[in-house]
C-alpha positions in Angstrom: 60.0 69.0 -160.2 58.6 72.5 -159.8 56.7 72.1 -156.6 58.8 74.6 -154.6 57.3 77.7 -153.2 59.3 80.7 -151.9 63.1 81.2 -151.9 63.8 81.7 -148.2 65.9 79.0 -146.4 64.0 76.6 -144.2 64.9 78.1 -140.8 63.8 81.6 -142.0 60.5 80.1 -143.1 60.0 78.4 -139.8 60.8 81.6 -137.9 58.2 83.5 -140.0 55.6 80.9 -139.3 56.3 80.8 -135.5 56.1 84.6 -135.4 52.7 84.6 -137.1 50.4 84.4 -134.1 47.2 84.6 -136.2 48.2 81.8 -138.4 49.1 79.6 -135.5 45.8 80.3 -133.8 43.9 79.6 -137.0 45.7 76.3 -137.6 45.2 75.2 -134.0 41.5 76.0 -134.1 41.1 74.2 -137.4 43.0 71.2 -136.3 40.8 70.8 -133.2 37.6 71.2 -135.1 38.6 68.8 -137.9 40.1 66.3 -135.6 36.9 66.1 -133.5 34.7 65.9 -136.6 36.9 63.2 -138.1 36.6 61.0 -135.0 32.9 61.5 -134.8 32.4 60.6 -138.5 34.7 57.6 -138.2 32.8 56.3 -135.1 29.5 56.6 -137.0 30.8 54.4 -139.8 31.8 51.7 -137.3 34.7 49.3 -137.5 37.0 52.2 -138.5 40.2 50.1 -138.3 38.7 47.5 -140.6 37.8 50.3 -143.1 41.4 51.6 -142.8 42.7 48.1 -143.5 40.5 47.8 -146.6 41.6 51.2 -147.8 45.2 50.2 -147.4 44.6 46.9 -149.2 43.0 48.7 -152.2 45.8 51.2 -152.5 48.5 48.6 -152.2 46.9 46.3 -154.7 46.5 49.2 -157.2 50.1 50.3 -156.8 51.3 46.7 -157.3 49.4 46.6 -160.6 49.7 50.2 -161.6 50.9 49.5 -165.1 47.8 47.3 -165.8 45.3 49.8 -164.5 46.8 52.8 -166.2 46.7 50.9 -169.5 43.1 49.9 -168.8 42.2 53.5 -167.9 43.8 55.0 -171.0 42.1 52.4 -173.3 38.7 53.1 -171.9 39.1 56.9 -172.0 40.1 56.6 -175.7 37.1 54.3 -176.5 34.8 57.0 -175.2 36.3 59.7 -177.4 38.8 61.2 -174.9 42.5 61.9 -175.4 45.1 60.6 -173.0 48.7 62.0 -172.5 51.3 60.5 -170.2 53.6 63.2 -169.0 56.9 62.1 -167.5 57.8 65.5 -166.2 56.0 68.6 -165.0 57.2 70.5 -168.1 55.8 67.9 -170.4 52.4 68.1 -168.6 52.3 71.9 -168.7 53.4 72.0 -172.4 50.7 69.5 -173.5 48.0 71.6 -171.8 49.4 74.8 -173.2 49.4 73.2 -176.7 45.7 72.4 -176.3 45.0 75.9 -175.1 46.8 77.4 -178.1 45.1 75.1 -180.6 41.7 76.2 -179.2 42.8 79.8 -179.1 41.7 79.9 -175.5 41.6 83.3 -173.9 39.9 82.3 -170.6 40.4 79.1 -168.5 38.5 78.2 -165.4 40.0 75.7 -162.9 38.7 73.7 -160.0 41.0 72.9 -157.1 43.9 70.6 -158.0 47.1 70.0 -156.1 48.8 68.4 -159.0 48.4 71.5 -161.1 49.9 73.4 -158.3 52.8 70.9 -158.3 53.5 71.5 -162.0 53.0 75.3 -161.7 50.4 75.1 -164.5 48.9 78.6 -164.0 52.2 80.3 -164.4 52.8 78.5 -167.7 49.4 79.4 -169.1 49.5 83.0 -167.9 52.9 83.5 -169.5 51.4 82.5 -172.8 48.6 85.1 -172.4 45.8 83.0 -171.1 43.6 84.3 -168.2 43.4 81.5 -165.6 40.7 81.7 -163.0 40.6 79.5 -159.9 37.0 78.7 -158.9 37.5 77.0 -155.6 36.8 79.7 -153.0 40.0 79.2 -151.1 42.1 79.1 -154.2 40.3 82.1 -155.6 41.1 84.1 -152.5 44.8 83.2 -152.8 44.8 84.0 -156.5 43.3 87.4 -155.9 45.9 88.0 -153.1 48.8 88.1 -155.6 49.0 84.3 -156.2 49.7 83.5 -152.5 50.4 79.7 -152.4 48.2 77.3 -150.5 49.1 76.5 -146.9 46.9 73.4 -146.5 46.1 70.5 -148.8 42.3 70.7 -148.3 41.8 74.3 -146.9 44.3 76.3 -149.0 43.5 79.7 -147.4 43.6 78.5 -143.8 46.2 81.1 -142.9 43.9 84.1 -143.7 41.1 85.6 -141.6 37.9 87.1 -142.9 39.2 90.7 -142.5 42.2 90.0 -144.7 39.9 88.4 -147.3 37.6 91.4 -147.2 40.5 93.7 -147.8 41.7 91.6 -150.8 38.2 91.6 -152.3 37.9 95.4 -151.8 41.2 95.9 -153.6 40.7 93.5 -156.4 37.0 93.0 -156.9 35.4 96.3 -156.0 33.8 94.8 -152.9 31.9 97.2 -150.7 30.3 95.0 -148.0 31.5 93.6 -144.6 33.7 90.8 -143.6 30.8 88.4 -143.0 31.6 85.1 -144.6 28.1 84.9 -146.2 28.6 88.2 -148.0 32.1 87.4 -149.1 31.1 84.1 -150.5 28.0 85.5 -152.3 30.2 88.2 -154.0 32.7 85.5 -155.1 29.8 83.4 -156.4 28.3 86.2 -158.4 31.6 87.2 -159.9 32.7 83.6 -160.8 29.3 82.7 -162.3 30.1 85.0 -165.3 33.5 83.5 -165.7 32.1 80.0 -166.2 29.8 81.2 -169.0 32.6 82.8 -171.0 35.4 80.3 -170.4 37.0 78.4 -173.3 38.5 75.6 -171.3 37.8 73.9 -168.0 40.6 72.3 -166.0 40.1 69.9 -163.1 42.2 67.7 -160.9 41.1 64.1 -160.1 40.4 62.5 -156.8 40.2 59.0 -158.3 40.2 57.7 -161.9 38.2 54.5 -162.4 40.1 52.1 -164.7 37.2 49.8 -165.7 35.1 52.7 -167.2 37.6 55.4 -168.0 35.8 57.7 -165.6 37.1 60.4 -163.2 35.8 61.2 -159.8 35.7 64.7 -158.3 34.9 65.2 -154.5 33.9 68.8 -153.7 31.7 70.9 -151.4 31.1 74.0 -153.5 29.8 72.7 -156.9 32.4 74.7 -158.8 33.9 71.6 -160.3 30.6 70.6 -161.9 30.4 74.0 -163.6 34.0 73.8 -164.8 33.3 70.5 -166.5 29.8 71.2 -167.8 30.1 74.6 -169.4 33.4 75.0 -171.3 33.6 73.2 -174.6 37.0 71.6 -173.8 37.8 69.9 -170.5 41.3 68.9 -169.3 41.7 66.7 -166.3 45.2 66.4 -164.6 45.9 63.5 -162.4 48.9 62.1 -160.6 49.5 58.6 -162.0 48.8 56.9 -158.7 45.3 58.4 -158.3 43.5 55.4 -159.8 41.2 52.6 -158.6 40.2 49.4 -160.4 36.4 49.7 -160.2 33.5 51.7 -158.8 33.5 49.5 -155.7 36.9 50.5 -154.6 36.2 54.2 -155.4 33.2 54.1 -153.1 35.3 52.8 -150.2 38.1 55.4 -150.7 35.6 58.3 -151.1 34.0 57.3 -147.8 37.4 57.3 -146.1 38.4 60.5 -147.8 35.4 62.6 -146.9 35.4 61.5 -143.3 39.1 62.0 -142.9 39.3 65.3 -144.7 36.4 67.3 -143.3 34.5 64.9 -141.0 31.5 64.4 -143.4 29.8 61.2 -144.4 29.8 62.6 -147.9 30.7 65.9 -149.3 28.1 68.0 -151.1 29.1 66.8 -154.6 30.5 63.4 -155.6 30.8 63.8 -159.4 31.7 61.0 -161.8 32.5 62.0 -165.4 33.2 59.8 -168.4 34.6 61.3 -171.5 33.2 64.1 -173.7 29.5 64.8 -174.3 27.6 62.4 -176.5 25.0 63.6 -179.1 22.1 62.8 -176.9 23.5 64.6 -173.8 22.6 68.2 -172.9 25.8 69.4 -171.2 29.4 68.5 -170.8 32.5 69.2 -172.9 32.8 68.5 -176.6 36.4 67.5 -176.1 38.1 65.7 -173.2 41.8 65.4 -172.4 43.3 63.3 -169.5 46.8 64.3 -168.5 48.5 61.6 -166.4 51.5 63.0 -164.5 54.5 61.0 -163.4 56.9 63.8 -162.3 59.0 61.5 -160.2 56.3 59.1 -159.0 57.6 56.1 -161.0 61.0 56.5 -159.2 59.2 55.8 -155.9 57.6 52.6 -157.1 59.4 49.5 -155.8 61.3 51.4 -153.2 60.9 51.4 -149.4 59.0 54.7 -149.9 56.3 53.3 -152.1 53.6 53.4 -149.3 53.6 57.2 -149.6 51.8 56.8 -153.0 48.9 55.3 -151.2 47.9 58.9 -150.2 44.4 60.0 -151.0 45.1 63.7 -150.1 42.7 64.0 -147.2 45.2 66.0 -145.0 44.2 64.0 -141.9 47.9 63.7 -141.0 48.3 67.5 -141.4 45.4 68.1 -139.1 47.0 66.2 -136.2 50.6 67.2 -136.6 52.1 69.2 -133.7 54.8 70.7 -135.9 52.5 71.9 -138.6 50.4 73.4 -135.8 53.2 75.8 -134.8 55.0 76.5 -138.1 52.1 76.5 -140.7 52.1 75.2 -144.3 54.3 77.8 -146.0 57.3 76.8 -143.7 57.6 73.5 -145.7 58.5 75.4 -148.8 56.4 73.0 -150.9 52.8 72.9 -152.0 52.6 69.6 -150.0 52.8 70.4 -146.3 52.6 68.6 -143.0 53.8 65.0 -142.5 52.8 63.9 -146.1 54.7 66.8 -147.5 57.7 66.0 -145.4 57.8 62.5 -146.8 56.7 63.3 -150.4 58.5 66.6 -151.1 62.1 65.2 -150.8 61.1 62.3 -153.1 59.6 64.5 -155.8 61.7 67.6 -155.4 65.0 66.2 -154.1 67.0 66.5 -150.9 68.8 69.7 -152.1 65.6 71.7 -151.5 63.9 69.5 -148.9 66.5 67.8 -146.8 65.3 69.6 -143.6 61.6 68.4 -143.9 62.1 64.9 -142.5 63.5 66.5 -139.4 60.5 68.7 -139.0 58.7 66.0 -137.1 58.6 64.7 -133.6 58.1 61.1 -134.9 55.1 60.9 -132.5 53.2 58.8 -135.0 50.0 60.8 -134.7 50.0 61.1 -138.5 50.3 57.4 -139.0 47.4 56.8 -136.6 45.2 59.3 -138.4 45.9 58.1 -142.0 42.8 56.4 -143.4 45.0 54.2 -145.7 47.6 53.4 -143.1 50.7 55.0 -144.6 53.5 54.5 -142.0 54.4 58.2 -142.2 56.6 58.4 -139.1 58.6 55.4 -140.3 59.1 56.9 -143.7 60.3 60.1 -142.1 62.8 58.0 -140.2 63.9 56.3 -143.4 64.5 59.7 -145.0 66.8 60.6 -142.1 68.7 57.4 -142.6 69.1 58.0 -146.3 70.2 61.6 -145.7 72.9 60.6 -143.3 74.0 57.2 -144.5 73.6 57.3 -148.3 73.5 61.0 -149.1 76.2 62.0 -146.6 74.3 65.2 -145.9 74.7 65.4 -142.2 76.4 68.6 -141.0 80.2 68.5 -140.6 79.9 69.2 -136.9 77.6 66.3 -136.4 79.8 64.0 -138.4 82.9 65.0 -136.3 80.9 64.6 -133.1 79.6 61.2 -134.0 83.1 60.1 -135.1 84.6 61.3 -131.8 81.9 59.6 -129.8 82.5 56.4 -131.8 86.2 56.5 -131.0 85.6 57.3 -127.4 82.9 54.6 -126.9 85.1 52.0 -128.5 87.9 52.5 -126.0 87.4 51.7 -122.3 90.1 54.2 -121.3 88.7 57.1 -123.5 85.1 56.4 -122.3 86.1 56.5 -118.6 88.1 59.7 -119.2 85.3 61.3 -121.2 82.6 60.5 -118.7 84.7 61.9 -115.9 85.5 65.1 -117.7 82.0 65.8 -119.1 80.6 67.7 -116.0 83.6 70.0 -115.9 83.7 70.6 -119.7 80.0 71.5 -119.8 79.9 73.4 -116.5 80.3 76.9 -118.2 77.1 76.2 -120.1 75.1 74.8 -117.1 72.6 76.7 -115.0 70.6 74.9 -112.4 71.7 71.6 -113.8 70.3 72.5 -117.2 72.2 73.4 -120.4 70.4 76.2 -122.1 73.2 77.4 -124.5 75.0 74.2 -125.5 78.3 74.1 -127.5 78.8 72.3 -130.8 76.1 69.7 -131.8 74.2 70.6 -128.6 73.5 74.1 -129.9 70.7 73.0 -132.2 69.0 71.2 -129.4 69.4 73.9 -126.8 68.2 76.6 -129.2 64.8 74.9 -128.9 64.8 73.3 -125.5 67.0 72.9 -122.4 69.3 69.9 -122.2 70.0 68.0 -118.9 73.5 68.5 -117.6 75.5 65.3 -116.9 75.5 64.1 -113.3 78.7 65.0 -111.4 79.0 61.5 -110.1 79.0 58.7 -112.8 76.6 55.8 -112.3 79.5 53.4 -112.1 81.2 55.4 -109.3 77.9 55.7 -107.4 77.2 52.0 -107.8 80.8 51.1 -106.6 80.6 53.4 -103.6 77.2 52.0 -102.5 78.4 48.5 -102.9 81.6 49.2 -101.0 79.6 50.7 -98.2 77.5 47.6 -98.0 74.3 49.2 -99.1 71.8 47.6 -101.4 72.2 49.3 -104.8 
């Protein structure tokens, strides 16, 4: 369960995000662009809600029969000469890949973008063993050059950086001598990376969707780097979360259409690549050896629980792109490689409440994420379920909150105490009240008023007001 990034406590991370004006501006701009493009692409498809319902049905069916489809996938990969390894933990997954690298005496490894390899911290394991690991997705490559800065967005990992910052990183690490123009930066990265593909011993990819009926994997990209990662090195390793599977090509086509429109507002990305096993004798390119690593890392514990719908996720980040909380605090504030609403639901499940108990509260429960999700994950409801579990089952509510709720329960259960409390409330809170608003509340109100003002209680209770109006003969 090694998905954690950073060591700062949650509130310190949030403050850092809020204080980063550039990041907040970049996120706001990206959210607006991606949101508009997603709506346009969805409208062009037509009957968007019907497509969402179909996507949900596909994902729910697959999860309900996951054991069958994983077995079918592994059998078909093996029939075509590939190797399959089921990793129960992040450590098992990383160790298997390291063993392959050591067996091949690999010196250089090229990777395409993969969130699950970030989740298991694969790069650190391989680099510790002496392998040179090179990210080939432009965003991931920028972050790697910048002292392994973690991604802040599921689809656009370097969203928190501007072109001037990227130029400076390239000048420091890649002997770059041109301007901050995106075209020049991208060209320099392309020329540098092209040589790395040609000399790499192993290529590692993620997996958007594995296809059970054929033993194939699907990669959805815009840069073409994944094709080079899979075509040139002699050994290819694909790492996939165990839920990233579909029964047939028909379901894959539906989900890819939903993914590309929801992620970047495109009908299709530049490259939709389907790969099936190692290269055959009559084929010109492709790997001589293929390994599929299927990662559990806590996912099986989610199956059959009230949180199972989170495994429907296709990693489009549509929920992230509409989240008002992410807009203000950025991806790194979540302390996990999975950010935004999906991260707030998934991270506590995979990483535990000890590290991520604050994330379910990093939401307004506005349901914009649920509305945007192309496979209809009820994200705001799952966040609410997390809060219930944290308080009722885990007993992790702050002591002050527990005492306050217990006191309120005792007071509300007694007519005498309730009347007394409602009469005393205006006087007790008067020292904290300015212009009928509480801006520095005591006790449990402190957390609320640190963010927003809280209305002060009326000096006259409703019951008293009602009684006086009735006694005076007025119509209440």
